[in-house]
C-alpha positions as CSV (number, residue, x, y, z in Angstrom):
1,M,89.3,126.2,56.8
2,Y,87.7,126.8,60.2
3,P,88.7,130.4,61.2
4,G,88.1,130.0,65.0
5,Y,90.1,126.8,65.3
6,C,93.3,128.3,66.8
7,E,91.4,130.3,69.4
8,E,89.5,127.2,70.4
9,V,92.7,125.1,70.6
10,M,94.6,127.8,72.6
11,Q,92.2,127.4,75.4
12,H,93.5,124.0,76.2
13,E,96.9,122.7,77.5
14,P,99.6,122.5,76.2
15,Y,98.7,125.1,73.5
16,S,97.8,128.1,75.6
17,W,100.1,131.1,74.9
18,D,100.9,131.8,78.6
19,K,101.8,128.2,79.4
20,S,103.8,126.9,76.4
21,P,105.4,127.8,73.0
22,R,103.9,124.6,71.6
23,L,101.6,126.4,69.1
24,L,104.5,128.5,67.8
25,D,106.5,125.3,67.5
26,L,103.7,123.9,65.3
27,M,103.7,127.1,63.2
28,D,107.4,126.7,62.6
29,S,106.9,123.1,61.6
30,A,104.2,124.0,59.2
31,V,106.5,126.5,57.5
32,F,109.3,123.9,57.3
33,D,106.9,121.3,55.9
34,F,105.7,123.8,53.3
35,L,109.2,124.6,52.2
36,I,110.0,120.9,51.7
37,Q,106.5,120.1,50.6
38,N,105.9,117.5,53.3
39,G,102.1,117.3,53.3
40,D,101.8,114.1,55.2
41,R,103.0,114.9,58.7
42,H,100.6,113.1,60.9
43,H,101.9,113.9,64.4
44,Y,104.8,115.2,66.4
45,N,106.6,113.9,69.4
46,V,107.9,115.4,72.7
47,I,110.5,114.1,75.0
48,A,109.0,111.4,77.2
49,G,108.3,112.7,80.7
50,K,108.8,116.3,79.5
51,P,105.5,117.5,78.0
52,E,106.8,121.1,77.9
53,S,109.8,120.2,75.7
54,A,110.1,121.5,72.2
55,I,108.4,119.3,69.6
56,I,110.5,116.7,67.8
57,L,109.7,116.2,64.1
58,L,110.3,112.7,62.9
59,D,109.8,111.5,59.4
60,N,110.3,108.0,58.1
61,G,111.3,109.3,54.7
62,K,109.5,106.6,52.9
63,S,109.0,108.5,49.7
64,R,107.9,106.4,46.7
65,K,109.7,108.9,44.4
66,R,113.2,109.9,43.5
67,L,115.4,111.6,46.1
68,S,114.8,115.1,44.9
69,S,111.0,114.4,45.1
70,S,111.4,114.6,48.9
71,F,111.0,118.3,48.2
72,G,107.9,117.7,46.1
73,D,107.4,118.5,42.5
74,A,109.5,121.6,41.9
75,E,106.7,123.1,39.8
76,V,103.9,122.6,42.3
77,D,103.4,124.3,45.7
78,H,100.7,122.7,47.8
79,L,99.5,125.8,49.6
80,D,97.2,123.7,51.9
81,I,100.3,122.7,53.9
82,L,100.3,126.4,55.1
83,A,96.7,126.1,56.5
84,P,97.9,126.1,60.1
85,V,99.7,129.4,59.6
86,L,96.8,130.9,57.8
87,Q,94.3,129.7,60.4
88,C,96.3,130.9,63.4
89,C,98.1,133.9,61.9
90,R,100.8,133.6,64.6
91,I,104.5,133.0,64.2
92,R,107.7,133.6,66.0
93,Q,109.3,137.0,65.2
94,T,112.6,135.2,64.8
95,T,111.1,132.8,62.2
96,Y,109.7,135.8,60.3
97,E,113.0,137.6,60.4
98,R,114.8,134.5,59.1
99,L,112.3,134.2,56.3
100,L,112.9,137.8,55.3
101,L,116.7,137.2,55.4
102,L,116.4,134.1,53.2
103,S,113.9,135.7,50.7
104,G,114.9,136.9,47.3
105,G,117.1,134.0,46.5
106,G,118.9,133.7,49.9
107,L,117.6,130.3,50.7
108,S,118.5,128.6,47.5
109,L,122.0,130.2,47.6
110,A,122.6,129.0,51.2
111,M,121.2,125.5,50.4
112,Q,123.4,125.2,47.3
113,E,126.5,126.1,49.3
114,L,125.7,123.7,52.0
115,L,124.7,120.9,49.7
116,N,127.8,121.3,47.5
117,L,129.7,120.0,50.5
118,D,127.7,116.7,50.6
119,P,129.4,113.7,49.1
120,L,126.2,112.9,47.3
121,A,126.0,116.3,45.6
122,P,124.0,117.3,43.8
123,V,121.3,116.5,46.3
124,L,118.7,118.9,44.9
125,T,118.1,120.0,41.4
126,R,118.3,123.7,40.4
127,A,114.5,123.6,40.0
128,H,114.0,122.4,43.5
129,L,116.4,125.1,44.9
130,L,114.4,127.8,43.0
131,A,111.2,126.2,44.3
132,L,112.4,126.9,47.9
133,D,112.8,130.6,47.1
134,R,109.3,130.7,45.6
135,R,107.9,129.0,48.7
136,V,109.6,131.5,51.0
137,F,107.8,134.1,49.0
138,H,104.5,132.3,49.5
139,V,105.0,132.1,53.3
140,L,105.7,135.8,53.5
141,A,102.7,136.5,51.4
142,A,100.5,134.4,53.7
143,L,101.9,136.3,56.7
144,S,101.2,139.6,54.9
145,A,97.6,138.4,54.3
146,C,97.4,137.7,58.1
147,R,98.6,141.2,58.8
148,E,95.9,142.6,56.5
149,R,93.3,140.6,58.4
150,R,94.6,141.3,61.9
151,G,95.5,145.0,61.3
152,S,99.1,144.9,62.5
153,W,102.2,142.7,63.0
154,H,101.7,143.1,66.8
155,H,98.9,140.4,66.6
156,I,101.0,138.0,64.5
157,L,104.6,138.1,65.6
158,F,105.5,136.7,69.0
């Protein structure tokens, strides 16, 4: 991990804080990818002709494994997917607040209720739902480590 990477990147368009929320979009996508264990996101898109648009996350979904494996091995959390969050130590305050709201079992409960409505139910196994809760805890722990390094939430939450 290169600790000065984010500061270096933020000096260039479209990542500078005063010009675009792009880097915060990327932090949100890193959290999302960690929750679903998508460690192979190679790029993101923006709306053609609108470079300041929000990023669009596309995934071809070509998993070589069973459907529930799209959320990775329920027993394994690839923490390296969180590297962007740990390198930049910046995230939207609203994202952080949602993670807090969904911690302690809230995410698996919400997902279970939503997925029960799907005609293909069950979409995720109980183990995968519990893995989501564990992964929310890991994200919050990473952000707490950032707070320890930076000294306050003021330097992390935007």
